DRENTORDREN-336452 format. One record per atom (N, C-alpha, C): residue in one letter; atom name; x, y, z. Coordinates in Angstrom, 2 decimals. Layout:
! residues N
 type atom      xx      yy      zz
    A   CA       X       Y       Z
...
This chain:
! residues 235
 type atom      xx      yy      zz
    M    N    0.95   -0.95   -0.17
    M   CA   -0.27    0.20   -0.05
    M    C    0.99    1.22   -0.14
    K    N    0.26    2.53   -1.08
    K   CA    1.28    3.25   -0.78
    K    C    1.18    4.01    0.74
    K    N    2.26    4.71    0.46
    K   CA    2.74    5.66    1.74
    K    C    2.36    7.16    1.34
    V    N    2.06    8.11    2.33
    V   CA    2.42    9.51    2.40
    V    C    2.60   10.37    3.38
    C    N    3.60   11.11    2.96
    C   CA    4.36   12.01    4.50
    C    C    4.02   13.07    3.99
    I    N    3.99   14.06    5.03
    I   CA    2.95   15.63    5.60
    I    C    4.11   16.25    5.96
    M    N    5.22   17.23    5.67
    M   CA    6.45   18.09    6.23
    M    C    6.06   19.40    6.07
    Q    N    6.60   20.55    6.59
    Q   CA    6.48   21.47    5.76
    Q    C    7.72   21.75    5.33
    P    N    8.20   22.60    4.57
    P   CA    9.08   23.14    3.52
    P    C   10.23   23.80    5.06
    T    N   10.90   23.83    4.50
    T   CA   12.14   23.74    5.48
    T    C   13.31   24.54    4.92
    Y    N   14.21   25.63    5.44
    Y   CA   15.30   26.15    4.69
    Y    C   16.44   24.95    4.58
    L    N   17.15   24.84    3.71
    L   CA   18.22   23.60    3.79
    L    C   18.07   22.47    4.16
    P    N   16.86   21.49    3.64
    P   CA   17.06   21.01    5.23
    P    C   18.12   19.85    5.24
    W    N   17.61   18.98    6.52
    W   CA   18.79   18.17    6.81
    W    C   18.54   16.58    6.15
    P    N   19.22   16.07    5.84
    P   CA   19.45   14.80    4.96
    P    C   18.00   14.05    5.49
    G    N   17.98   13.69    6.92
    G   CA   16.58   12.73    6.90
    G    C   15.32   13.32    6.69
    Y    N   15.04   15.12    5.89
    Y   CA   14.01   15.15    4.96
    Y    C   13.49   14.60    3.98
    F    N   14.84   14.07    2.92
    F   CA   15.73   13.76    1.84
    F    C   15.31   12.05    2.04
    G    N   15.04   11.78    3.03
    G   CA   15.14    9.96    3.52
    G    C   13.74    9.76    3.54
    L    N   12.56   10.78    3.67
    L   CA   11.17   10.69    4.14
    L    C   10.59   10.70    2.97
    M    N   11.53   11.48    1.71
    M   CA   10.77   11.96    0.90
    M    C   10.75   10.05   -0.38
    M    N   12.26    9.85    0.21
    M   CA   12.58    8.63   -0.65
    M    C   11.89    7.48   -0.62
    I    N   11.45    7.68    0.73
    I   CA   10.42    6.34    0.69
    I    C    9.06    6.44    1.21
    S    N    8.62    7.67    0.60
    S   CA    7.27    8.45    0.18
    S    C    6.86    7.94   -1.05
    D    N    5.88    7.52   -1.59
    D   CA    4.82    7.42   -2.83
    D    C    4.86    9.00   -3.36
    L    N    4.29    9.87   -2.16
    L   CA    3.81   11.16   -2.37
    L    C    4.39   12.18   -1.05
    F    N    4.90   13.28   -1.41
    F   CA    5.40   14.25   -0.24
    F    C    4.56   15.41   -0.14
    I    N    3.90   15.07    0.83
    I   CA    3.18   16.81    0.70
    I    C    3.98   17.72    2.10
    L    N    4.14   19.09    1.23
    L   CA    4.59   20.11    1.92
    L    C    3.23   20.72    1.69
    L    N    3.44   21.12    3.58
    L   CA    2.76   21.57    4.02
    L    C    2.98   23.39    4.95
    D    N    2.31   24.05    3.52
    D   CA    3.12   25.11    3.98
    D    C    1.64   26.17    3.92
    N    N    0.42   25.55    4.38
    N   CA   -0.21   25.95    4.88
    N    C   -0.91   26.35    6.00
    V    N    0.06   25.95    6.96
    V   CA   -0.02   26.07    9.07
    V    C    0.96   27.06    8.88
    Q    N    0.30   27.59   10.26
    Q   CA    1.19   28.57   11.03
    Q    C    2.55   28.57   11.26
    F    N    3.45   30.00   10.63
    F   CA    4.23   30.15   10.74
    F    C    4.96   30.26   12.05
    K    N    6.45   29.67   12.51
    K   CA    6.13   29.75   13.73
    K    C    8.99   29.98   13.77
    K    N    8.18   31.09   14.00
    K   CA    9.82   32.40   13.76
    K    C   10.75   31.43   15.00
    R    N   11.74   31.65   14.01
    R   CA   13.10   31.22   14.44
    R    C   13.06   29.18   14.32
    G    N   12.02   28.67   13.55
    G   CA   12.10   27.38   13.40
    G    C   12.71   26.65   11.92
    W    N   12.52   25.51   12.20
    W   CA   13.10   25.14   11.08
    W    C   12.72   25.37    9.62
    Q    N   11.67   26.60    9.21
    Q   CA   11.25   27.09    7.95
    Q    C   11.84   28.18    7.64
    Q    N   13.05   28.40    8.33
    Q   CA   13.44   29.69    8.12
    Q    C   14.78   29.47    8.65
    R    N   15.85   28.66    8.79
    R   CA   17.13   28.79    9.34
    R    C   17.43   26.74    9.28
    N    N   18.68   26.53    9.11
    N   CA   19.63   25.45    9.41
    N    C   20.84   25.22    9.83
    K    N   21.21   24.16    9.87
    K   CA   22.71   24.43   10.36
    K    C   24.05   24.26    9.01
    I    N   25.49   24.56    9.69
    I   CA   26.27   24.09    8.40
    I    C   27.50   24.15    9.19
    K    N   28.15   23.59    9.19
    K   CA   29.66   23.43    9.62
    K    C   30.60   24.16    9.65
    T    N   31.40   24.72   10.68
    T   CA   32.91   25.11   10.12
    T    C   33.93   25.07   10.85
    S    N   35.17   25.58   10.91
    S   CA   36.28   25.24   11.46
    S    C   35.96   25.55   13.02
    T    N   34.99   26.61   13.00
    T   CA   34.49   26.49   14.88
    T    C   33.80   25.82   15.28
    G    N   33.01   25.17   14.39
    G   CA   31.79   24.19   14.68
    G    C   30.29   24.51   13.88
    E    N   29.49   23.99   14.54
    E   CA   28.27   24.71   13.98
    E    C   27.88   25.93   13.64
    I    N   27.18   26.90   12.35
    I   CA   26.42   27.87   13.12
    I    C   25.09   27.55   12.39
    W    N   24.36   28.36   12.44
    W   CA   22.86   28.62   12.00
    W    C   23.52   29.65   10.73
    L    N   22.81   28.94    9.45
    L   CA   21.67   30.27    8.55
    L    C   20.48   30.22    8.80
    T    N   20.11   32.07    9.08
    T   CA   18.90   32.16    9.46
    T    C   18.25   33.23    8.17
    V    N   17.27   32.48    7.99
    V   CA   16.63   33.80    6.50
    V    C   15.92   34.80    7.87
    P    N   16.19   36.12    7.19
    P   CA   15.85   37.12    8.30
    P    C   14.43   37.46    7.42
    V    N   13.07   37.44    8.55
    V   CA   11.88   37.29    7.56
    V    C   10.51   38.62    7.93
    I    N   10.20   39.12    7.53
    I   CA    9.10   40.42    8.29
    I    C    7.58   39.69    9.14
    S    N    7.81   39.71    9.83
    S   CA    6.87   38.42   11.37
    S    C    6.86   39.46   12.48
    K    N    6.89   41.23   12.60
    K   CA    5.98   41.95   13.53
    K    C    5.11   42.04   12.55
    N    N    4.02   41.66   13.87
    N   CA    2.77   41.89   14.32
    N    C    1.95   41.51   13.27
    N    N    2.39   40.02   13.27
    N   CA    2.02   38.38   11.99
    N    C    1.93   37.52   12.95
    F    N    1.50   37.57   14.05
    F   CA    1.84   36.55   14.83
    F    C    1.00   35.01   13.77
    N    N    0.20   35.33   13.78
    N   CA   -1.09   34.24   13.34
    N    C   -0.64   33.81   11.47
    Q    N    0.27   34.82   10.42
    Q   CA    0.84   34.38    9.29
    Q    C    1.05   32.79    9.15
    K    N    0.59   32.77    8.06
    K   CA    0.43   30.73    7.34
    K    C    2.21   31.01    6.58
    I    N    2.98   29.57    7.02
    I   CA    4.10   29.73    6.16
    I    C    4.16   30.95    4.73
    N    N    3.07   30.21    3.99
    N   CA    3.50   30.40    2.68
    N    C    2.68   31.59    2.75
    E    N    2.72   32.38    3.75
    E   CA    2.39   33.94    3.58
    E    C    3.48   35.08    3.98
    V    N    4.35   34.26    4.83
    V   CA    5.68   34.63    5.30
    V    C    6.65   35.62    4.64
    K    N    7.23   36.79    4.24
    K   CA    8.01   37.64    2.90
    K    C    9.10   37.63    3.81
    L    N   10.17   38.09    2.95
    L   CA   11.13   38.31    3.01
    L    C   12.08   38.92    3.86
    L    N   12.44   39.10    4.71
    L   CA   13.18   40.54    4.77
    L    C   14.38   41.33    4.16
    D    N   15.27   41.60    3.18
    D   CA   16.17   42.38    2.92
    D    C   16.49   41.23    2.47
    S    N   15.99   40.57    1.15
    S   CA   16.34   39.58    0.75
    S    C   17.75   39.03    0.06
    K    N   18.60   40.32   -0.69
    K   CA   19.85   40.32   -0.97
    K    C   20.63   40.28    0.03
    K    N   20.87   40.85    0.64
    K   CA   21.52   40.95    2.24
    K    C   22.04   39.54    2.83
    F    N   20.41   38.92    3.29
    F   CA   21.47   37.38    3.87
    F    C   21.66   36.34    3.02
    K    N   21.02   36.24    1.60
    K   CA   21.38   35.50    0.07
    K    C   23.16   35.83   -0.53
    T    N   23.51   37.04   -0.03
    T   CA   24.77   37.34   -0.30
    T    C   25.62   36.98    1.30
    N    N   25.27   36.61    1.91
    N   CA   25.53   36.46    3.55
    N    C   26.25   34.75    3.41
    H    N   24.47   34.33    2.98
    H   CA   24.56   32.99    3.69
    H    C   25.58   32.27    2.49
    L    N   25.05   32.84    1.27
    L   CA   26.59   31.74   -0.24
    L    C   28.04   32.15    0.21
    K    N   28.06   33.46    1.09
    K   CA   29.13   33.66    1.51
    K    C   29.54   32.69    2.08
    S    N   28.95   32.54    3.02
    S   CA   29.36   31.22    4.63
    S    C   29.39   29.83    4.11
    L    N   28.56   29.56    2.52
    L   CA   29.33   28.28    2.01
    L    C   30.41   28.18    1.10
    K    N   30.99   29.10    0.89
    K   CA   32.23   29.11    0.28
    K    C   33.03   29.65    1.33
    V    N   32.85   30.28    1.89
    V   CA   33.76   30.22    3.01
    V    C   34.31   28.52    3.49
    N    N   33.45   28.14    4.28
    N   CA   33.64   26.78    4.64
    N    C   33.42   25.62    4.40
    Y    N   32.93   25.60    2.47
    Y   CA   32.34   24.38    1.81
    Y    C   33.80   24.47    0.06
    S    N   34.71   25.82    0.11
    S   CA   35.09   25.83   -0.92
    S    C   36.00   24.64   -1.16
    K    N   36.64   24.09    0.51
    K   CA   37.92   22.54    0.30
    K    C   37.27   21.79    0.29
    S    N   35.95   21.24   -0.28
    S   CA   35.19   20.01   -0.09
    S    C   35.32   19.83   -1.04
    Q    N   35.16   18.32   -1.45
    Q   CA   35.00   17.70   -2.73
    Q    C   34.22   18.48   -3.91
    Y    N   33.02   17.88   -3.27
    Y   CA   31.83   18.49   -4.33
    Y    C   31.51   19.86   -4.24
    Y    N   32.08   21.04   -4.07
    Y   CA   32.13   21.92   -3.70
    Y    C   31.59   22.63   -5.44
    N    N   32.72   22.40   -5.83
    N   CA   32.15   22.92   -7.51
    N    C   31.29   22.80   -8.32
    K    N   31.01   21.48   -8.11
    K   CA   29.89   20.62   -8.64
    K    C   28.30   21.09   -8.77
    Y    N   28.35   22.04   -7.21
    Y   CA   27.22   22.31   -6.64
    Y    C   26.56   24.13   -6.41
    I    N   28.03   24.32   -6.55
    I   CA   28.06   25.84   -6.23
    I    C   27.57   26.68   -6.59
    N    N   27.84   26.57   -8.44
    N   CA   27.28   27.75   -9.62
    N    C   25.60   27.25   -9.30
    E    N   25.15   26.11   -9.25
    E   CA   23.22   26.05   -9.24
    E    C   23.23   26.33   -7.57
    I    N   23.81   26.52   -7.22
    I   CA   23.25   27.33   -5.34
    I    C   23.16   28.93   -5.83
    E    N   24.45   29.20   -6.07
    E   CA   24.00   30.73   -6.62
    E    C   23.07   31.02   -7.41
    E    N   22.86   30.87   -8.49
    E   CA   21.30   30.86   -9.56
    E    C   20.31   30.79   -9.01
    I    N   20.36   29.92   -7.44
    I   CA   18.75   29.79   -6.44
    I    C   19.15   31.20   -6.25
    Y    N   20.07   31.84   -5.12
    Y   CA   19.89   32.76   -4.44
    Y    C   19.61   34.28   -5.53
    N    N   20.54   34.01   -6.53
    N   CA   19.86   35.23   -6.81
    N    C   18.65   35.35   -8.04
    K    N   17.83   34.52   -7.34
    K   CA   16.74   34.58   -7.87
    K    C   15.70   35.47   -7.51
    E    N   15.13   36.25   -7.54
    E   CA   13.66   37.19   -6.66
    E    C   12.88   36.65   -6.45
    H    N   13.06   36.23   -5.27
    H   CA   12.08   35.51   -4.24
    H    C   11.59   36.22   -3.26
    K    N   10.09   36.88   -2.91
    K   CA    9.18   37.41   -2.33
    K    C    8.91   36.97   -0.61
    K    N    8.38   35.68   -0.69
    K   CA    8.29   34.88   -0.32
    K    C    9.53   33.50    0.72
    L    N    8.95   33.82    2.07
    L   CA    9.85   32.79    2.54
    L    C   10.07   31.01    2.32
    V    N    8.92   30.88    1.57
    V   CA    8.42   29.42    0.74
    V    C    8.78   29.48   -0.33
    E    N    9.40   30.00   -1.02
    E   CA    9.66   30.70   -2.64
    E    C   11.01   29.80   -2.86
    I    N   12.15   30.51   -1.69
    I   CA   13.18   30.02   -1.73
    I    C   13.45   28.85   -1.42
    N    N   12.53   28.05   -0.16
    N   CA   12.63   27.06    0.17
    N    C   12.40   25.73   -0.77
    I    N   11.23   25.43   -1.18
    I   CA   10.63   25.04   -1.85
    I    C   11.65   25.21   -3.21
    D    N   12.71   26.16   -3.87
    D   CA   13.24   26.30   -4.79
    D    C   14.51   25.24   -4.52
    F    N   15.42   25.42   -3.36
    F   CA   16.01   24.74   -2.69
    F    C   15.87   23.11   -2.61
    I    N   14.25   22.83   -2.21
    I   CA   14.02   21.57   -2.41
    I    C   13.82   20.58   -3.01
    N    N   13.19   21.46   -4.35
    N   CA   13.12   20.46   -5.76
    N    C   14.33   20.64   -6.37
    W    N   15.63   21.46   -6.10
    W   CA   16.93   21.60   -6.73
    W    C   17.73   20.17   -5.88
    I    N   17.06   20.18   -4.14
    I   CA   18.27   19.11   -4.08
    I    C   17.70   17.55   -4.65
    K    N   15.70   17.43   -4.60
    K   CA   15.10   15.98   -4.85
    K    C   16.17   16.23   -6.20
    E    N   16.16   16.80   -7.46
    E   CA   16.88   17.09   -8.38
    E    C   17.86   16.06   -8.42
    K    N   18.81   16.93   -8.04
    K   CA   20.47   16.56   -7.53
    K    C   20.52   14.93   -6.68
    L    N   19.64   14.46   -6.04
    L   CA   19.50   13.33   -5.39
    L    C   18.47   12.52   -6.17
    K    N   18.44   13.09   -6.75
    K   CA   17.15   11.61   -7.86
    K    C   16.25   11.22   -7.13
    I    N   15.76   11.79   -6.66
    I   CA   14.22   11.56   -5.60
    I    C   13.24   11.13   -6.46
    K    N   12.40   10.45   -7.13
    K   CA   11.41   10.64   -8.22
    K    C    9.93   10.82   -7.35
    T    N    9.62   10.85   -6.08
    T   CA    9.00   10.86   -5.01
    T    C    8.19   12.16   -5.44
    Q    N    6.92   11.94   -6.22
    Q   CA    6.00   13.13   -6.65
    Q    C    5.81   14.45   -5.28
    T    N    5.94   15.39   -5.17
    T   CA    5.86   16.37   -4.05
    T    C    4.44   17.31   -4.70
    I    N    3.74   17.55   -3.91
    I   CA    2.98   18.37   -3.93
    I    C    3.00   19.44   -3.03
    K    N    2.34   20.43   -2.64
    K   CA    1.65   21.71   -1.63
    K    C    0.38   21.17   -1.18
    S    N    0.29   21.29    0.07
    S   CA   -1.07   21.84    0.93
    S    C   -1.87   22.14    0.58
    S    N   -1.71   23.63    0.07
    S   CA   -1.96   24.80   -0.54
    S    C   -2.51   24.90   -1.75
    N    N   -2.52   23.56   -2.77
    N   CA   -3.24   23.44   -3.51
    N    C   -4.21   22.09   -2.97
    L    N   -4.44   22.10   -2.25
    L   CA   -5.61   20.49   -1.75
    L    C   -6.50   21.57   -1.03
    T    N   -7.79   21.12   -0.56
    T   CA   -8.77   21.55   -0.30
    T    C   -9.00   21.40    1.00
    S    N   -8.49   20.18    1.90
    S   CA   -8.40   19.80    3.44
    S    C   -7.70   20.98    4.00
    S    N   -8.86   21.05    5.53
    S   CA   -8.96   21.83    6.37
    S    C   -8.56   21.16    7.84
    G    N   -8.69   22.44    8.42
    G   CA   -8.73   21.74   10.24
    G    C   -7.11   22.36   10.76
    K    N   -7.01   22.07   11.78
    K   CA   -5.82   22.04   12.75
    K    C   -4.95   20.74   13.23
    K    N   -3.69   20.66   13.37
    K   CA   -2.76   20.16   13.82
    K    C   -3.61   18.31   13.08
    D    N   -3.78   17.76   14.14
    D   CA   -3.93   16.30   13.46
    D    C   -5.08   15.77   12.73
    I    N   -5.95   16.76   12.62
    I   CA   -7.09   16.97   12.25
    I    C   -6.68   16.86   10.86
    L    N   -5.99   18.03   10.28
    L   CA   -5.65   18.42    9.06
    L    C   -4.89   16.90    8.43
    L    N   -4.11   16.84    9.22
    L   CA   -3.37   15.70    9.06
    L    C   -4.01   14.25    8.14
    A    N   -4.80   13.96    9.30
    A   CA   -5.82   13.11    8.23
    A    C   -6.46   13.32    7.30
    N    N   -7.15   14.50    7.36
    N   CA   -7.94   14.86    6.25
    N    C   -6.81   14.89    4.30
    L    N   -5.53   15.45    4.84
    L   CA   -4.43   15.95    3.70
    L    C   -4.94   14.39    3.48
    V    N   -4.64   12.94    3.92
    V   CA   -4.33   12.02    3.84
    V    C   -5.51   11.31    2.98
    N    N   -6.84   11.59    3.58
    N   CA   -7.93   10.99    3.11
    N    C   -8.26   11.75    1.82
    E    N   -7.55   13.00    0.94
    E   CA   -8.04   14.04    0.06
    E    C   -7.24   12.87   -0.53
    V    N   -5.89   12.68   -0.55
    V   CA   -5.43   12.22   -1.45
    V    C   -4.85   10.63   -1.88
    G    N   -5.82   10.29   -0.86
    G   CA   -6.38    8.84   -1.36
    G    C   -5.51    8.05   -0.35
    Y    N   -4.84    7.94    0.74
    Y   CA   -3.70    6.88    0.99
    Y    C   -4.11    6.53    1.69
    K    N   -3.93    5.44    2.37
    K   CA   -4.16    4.81    3.86
    K    C   -3.07    4.29    5.12
    K    N   -1.98    5.02    4.46
    K   CA   -0.39    4.64    5.61
    K    C   -0.09    5.99    5.54
    Y    N    0.24    6.99    6.29
    Y   CA    1.31    8.06    7.09
    Y    C    2.24    7.85    7.60
    I    N    3.67    8.49    7.16
    I   CA    4.63    8.23    7.69
    I    C    5.39    9.39    8.46
    Y    N    5.34    9.12    9.32
    Y   CA    5.63   10.41   10.21
    Y    C    7.50    9.94   10.64
    N    N    7.36   11.57   11.35
    N   CA    8.86   11.16   12.13
    N    C    8.87   10.74   13.80
    E    N   10.29    9.87   13.47
    E   CA   10.00    9.83   15.23
    E    C   10.24   10.65   16.42
    G    N   10.54   11.19   15.96
    G   CA   10.72   13.06   17.11
    G    C    9.48   13.39   16.92
    S    N    8.48   12.90   16.49
    S   CA    6.67   13.38   16.58
    S    C    5.88   12.25   17.30
    E    N    6.78   11.30   17.90
    E   CA    5.56   10.14   18.03
    E    C    4.63   10.31   19.32
    N    N    5.22   11.41   20.73
    N   CA    4.61   11.21   20.88
    N    C    3.13   11.92   20.79
    Y    N    3.00   13.05   19.92
    Y   CA    1.88   13.77   19.82
    Y    C    1.44   12.93   18.78
    I    N    1.69   11.97   17.56
    I   CA    1.07   11.23   16.72
    I    C    0.32   10.42   17.79
    F    N    0.53    9.88   18.47
    F   CA    0.52    8.48   19.00
    F    C   -1.32    8.96   20.53
    K    N   -1.13   10.53   20.90
    K   CA   -2.17   10.87   21.21
    K    C   -3.30   11.30   20.43
    S    N   -3.42   11.32   19.30
    S   CA   -4.29   11.62   18.25
    S    C   -4.98   10.29   17.96
    D    N   -6.46   10.44   18.14
    D   CA   -7.41    9.61   17.46
    D    C   -7.57    9.48   16.41
    E    N   -6.79   10.65   15.46
    E   CA   -8.21   10.76   13.79
    E    C   -7.23    9.90   12.94
    F    N   -5.97    9.57   12.98
    F   CA   -5.67    8.21   11.94
    F    C   -6.55    6.90   12.29
    K    N   -7.02    6.72   13.74
    K   CA   -7.15    5.55   13.50
    K    C   -9.45    5.21   13.21
    K    N   -9.27    6.50   14.10
    K   CA  -10.80    6.83   13.49
    K    C  -11.18    6.65   12.13
    N    N  -10.07    7.25   11.21
    N   CA   -9.76    7.55    9.65
    N    C   -9.18    6.58    8.93
    D    N   -9.27    5.05    9.70
    D   CA   -8.67    3.73    9.22
    D    C   -7.45    4.15    8.68
    I    N   -6.32    4.67    9.01
    I   CA   -4.89    5.24    8.63
    I    C   -3.95    4.70    9.28
    D    N   -2.91    3.59    8.45
    D   CA   -2.10    3.10    8.82
    D    C   -0.68    4.33    8.89
    L    N   -0.74    3.99   10.12
    L   CA    0.85    4.96   10.88
    L    C    2.09    4.20   10.41
    V    N    2.81    4.89    9.77
    V   CA    4.36    4.34    9.56
    V    C    5.66    5.03   10.46
    K    N    6.05    4.86   10.71
    K   CA    7.57    5.63   12.20
    K    C    8.47    5.11   10.98
    F    N    9.26    6.14   10.85
    F   CA   10.12    6.54    9.77
    F    C   11.61    7.03   11.24
    K    N   12.67    5.97   10.98
    K   CA   13.82    6.16   11.54
    K    C   14.86    6.19   10.56
    F    N   15.80    8.00   10.99
    F   CA   16.72    7.89   10.74
    F    C   18.08    7.88   11.13
    N    N   18.92    7.28   11.40
    N   CA   20.41    6.99   12.19
    N    C   21.55    6.95   10.98
    I    N   21.88    8.42   10.85
    I   CA   23.02    8.33    9.39
    I    C   24.59    7.70    9.69
    T    N   25.39    6.93    9.25
    T   CA   26.34    6.94    9.64
    T    C   27.74    8.24    9.00
    K    N   28.49    7.90    9.83
    K   CA   29.93    8.91    9.90
    K    C   30.24    9.21    8.14
    Y    N   30.22   10.03    7.88
    Y   CA   30.49   10.86    6.35
    Y    C   32.17   11.63    6.48
    H    N   32.68   11.56    5.42
    H   CA   33.93   12.76    5.63
    H    C   33.03   14.33    5.43
    Q    N   33.68   14.50    6.75
    Q   CA   33.43   16.19    6.95
    Q    C   34.55   16.80    6.72
    L    N   35.05   18.52    6.56
    L   CA   36.06   19.17    6.70
    L    C   35.94   19.80    8.20
    F    N   36.95   19.70    8.61
    F   CA   37.16   20.52   10.31
    F    C   36.88   19.45   11.13
    G    N   37.83   18.28   11.02
    G   CA   37.83   17.70   12.35
    G    C   36.47   16.94   12.64
    K    N   36.05   16.69   13.82
    K   CA   34.91   16.11   14.64
    K    C   33.73   16.04   13.34
    F    N   33.18   14.67   13.58
    F   CA   32.13   15.07   12.09
    F    C   30.87   15.29   13.67
    I    N   30.38   15.79   13.11
    I   CA   28.87   16.97   13.33
    I    C   27.63   15.88   12.72
    P    N   26.86   15.01   13.13
    P   CA   25.27   15.11   12.44
    P    C   24.44   15.91   12.49
    Y    N   23.36   15.59   11.43
    Y   CA   22.56   16.53   10.74
    Y    C   22.38   17.81   10.77
    M    N   23.37   18.28   10.34
    M   CA   23.65   19.58    9.37
    M    C   22.89   19.31    8.55
    S    N   22.66   20.42    7.51
    S   CA   22.06   20.90    5.98
    S    C   22.51   19.77    5.21
    V    N   21.66   19.14    4.38
    V   CA   21.95   18.11    3.75
    V    C   23.18   18.89    2.52
    L    N   23.40   20.63    2.78
    L   CA   24.34   20.62    1.93
    L    C   25.70   20.44    2.10
    D    N   26.21   19.97    3.83
    D   CA   26.79   19.53    4.07
    D    C   27.09   18.58    3.75
    L    N   26.86   17.11    3.48
    L   CA   26.68   15.94    2.70
    L    C   26.80   15.99    1.85
    M    N   26.32   17.17    1.19
    M   CA   26.42   16.90   -0.75
    M    C   27.37   17.31   -0.93
    F    N   28.40   18.52   -0.47
    F   CA   29.73   19.14   -0.61
    F    C   30.85   18.30   -0.39
    N    N   29.99   17.25    0.62
    N   CA   31.34   16.21    0.97
    N    C   31.36   14.74    0.53
    C    N   30.26   14.61    0.07
    C   CA   30.03   13.27   -0.77
    C    C   29.24   12.90   -2.16
    G    N   29.13   14.20   -2.90
    G   CA   28.60   14.43   -3.36
    G    C   27.44   13.24   -4.69
    E    N   27.69   12.59   -5.35
    E   CA   26.22   11.47   -5.67
    E    C   26.38   10.35   -5.11
    E    N   27.34   10.20   -3.55
    E   CA   27.21    9.15   -3.18
    E    C   26.02    9.66   -1.81
    S    N   25.53   10.53   -2.02
    S   CA   24.72   11.54   -0.83
    S    C   24.01   10.03   -0.60
    K    N   23.13   10.06   -1.91
    K   CA   22.18    9.74   -2.10
    K    C   22.14    8.39   -1.37
    N    N   22.89    7.43   -1.61
    N   CA   23.80    6.45   -0.49
    N    C   23.35    6.33    0.56
    I    N   24.31    7.55    1.05
    I   CA   24.26    7.38    2.34
    I    C   22.93    7.74    3.00
    I    N   21.80    8.54    2.42
    I   CA   20.85    8.60    3.00
    I    C   19.82    7.56    3.09
    F    N   19.72    6.98    2.25
    F   CA   18.82    5.63    1.80
    F    C   19.41    4.41    3.22
    Q    N   20.51    5.06    3.37
    Q   CA   21.33    3.81    3.54
    Q    C   20.64    3.86    5.68
    A    N   20.43    4.97    5.78
    A   CA   20.50    5.83    6.74
    A    C   18.85    5.52    7.48
    S    N   17.68    5.49    6.35
    S   CA   16.93    5.28    6.36
    S    C   15.95    4.18    6.76
    S    N   15.00    4.22    7.09
    S   CA   14.24    2.70    7.51
    S    C   12.59    3.08    8.10
    F    N   12.13    2.46    8.31
    F   CA   10.85    2.77    8.73
    F    C   10.25    1.33    8.96
    E    N    8.92    1.64   10.05
    E   CA    8.66    0.88   11.08
    E    C    6.81    1.02   11.43
    E    N    6.55   -0.38   10.57
    E   CA    4.94    0.02   10.28
    E    C    4.24   -0.37   12.12
    K    N    3.22    0.41   12.41
    K   CA    3.12    0.52   13.37
    K    C    2.06   -0.38   13.35
């Protein structure tokens, strides 16, 4: 039976995000729920010579407490893009596959983005292409389901006609407190991600950086590393 995963469109996601995508038959980008300031939607981590640092996308959030992810507008788009690109160049220019990817990454940063969701999905789609992932992706805002939290998730699964929902093990407590999936005869599939050490610059291995860290260091082998780290358990 086919499996669906529902995840918010995050900025330069971690490798497990694409592990979820690989084992799904359909991947829904949950872009029409409430934005959480300083969450994964607007930032992620890369490795530097002094340890991990955040790359944060500045957004207009003042007096917009209830805005949805797909409504969030960028603040000073050119400045942060220049700074993030510089950080990638400074910290990854000596990585084995830096030259393989950096020009296309720069092309994405040079695009005219007005909203956070636009740059996030541009990067997600580009990474998906580079990793040769064939899973179909759609935005929840292009569907008709409504509701909040677990009700919305169950409604989305029903709307696309699936009966297996993949969730990340980090959300297990939340998922099992819900009766919505059982009421809708939706089987739950727990995703697990245990990445092995791969070659990184700057000494001691730090897991769960942005997937760009993996790609710069491992190139096309990144897909196999992600796939081998990914597993699922049906409940």
